[in-house]
Structures are given as structure tokens and as C-alpha cells.
C-alpha positions as CSV (number, residue, x, y, z in Angstrom):
1,M,11.8,5.0,19.4
2,L,8.3,5.9,20.6
3,K,9.8,9.6,20.3
4,Y,10.7,9.4,17.0
5,K,7.4,8.0,16.0
6,K,5.7,10.8,17.6
7,T,7.8,13.1,15.9
8,F,7.2,11.5,12.2
9,V,3.6,11.5,13.1
10,W,3.6,15.2,13.3
11,I,5.5,15.7,10.3
12,L,2.7,14.2,8.5
13,I,0.0,16.1,10.2
14,V,1.8,19.5,9.0
15,L,2.2,18.2,5.8
16,N,-1.2,17.1,5.8
17,A,-2.3,20.4,6.8
18,V,-0.6,22.2,4.2
19,V,-1.7,19.7,1.4
20,L,-5.2,20.0,2.4
21,L,-5.0,24.2,2.6
22,G,-3.8,23.8,-1.0
23,Q,-7.0,21.9,-1.6
24,I,-8.9,24.6,-0.3
25,Y,-7.5,27.5,-1.0
26,P,-5.5,26.7,-4.5
27,E,-4.7,30.0,-5.5
28,G,-2.7,30.6,-2.0
29,A,-0.7,27.4,-2.5
30,P,3.1,28.2,-2.6
31,P,5.4,27.1,-5.3
32,F,6.7,24.5,-3.8
33,A,3.1,22.8,-3.0
34,R,4.0,19.6,-5.9
35,V,6.7,18.8,-4.1
36,V,5.1,18.9,-0.6
37,N,2.1,16.6,-1.8
38,I,4.6,14.1,-3.6
39,L,6.7,14.1,0.3
40,F,3.2,13.5,2.0
41,L,2.2,10.6,-0.1
42,V,5.6,9.0,0.1
43,L,6.0,9.6,3.9
44,S,2.4,8.2,4.6
45,L,3.2,5.3,2.2
46,V,6.4,4.5,4.5
47,Y,4.6,5.1,7.7
48,F,1.6,2.7,6.8
49,I,3.7,0.1,5.8
50,S,6.0,0.0,8.6
51,A,2.8,0.4,10.7
52,S,1.3,-2.6,9.3
53,R,4.7,-4.9,9.6
54,K,4.8,-4.2,13.6
55,S,1.4,-5.1,13.9
């Protein structure tokens, strides 16, 4: 179970980096940036809800 949690956190980190780069350099944002932003927000929400329930 810990391996899946680590993998999920790494996915969130990569998505966060893409979102951050899109904010810093919007002209270089890929055409799928909107989808990445929404995906990052939804996955972050899922992670925070699951982390708060386990505590």
C-alpha cells in the first residue's frame, strides 16, 4: 500500500511541476495544460481527503 501512495505522490509532484511551469511561462504551456490543471486539482483533493480520513 505504501508503494501506491508514494507513486501517487510522485504523480502529483510531476503534475504540480507542469502546472507551475505553465504559470511561470504561459506562452510555453502545452495545449493540454487546462486538462493537466484540472487533473492536478482533482487528484490533490482526493489525496487530501484520503489523508485526512486516515489520521
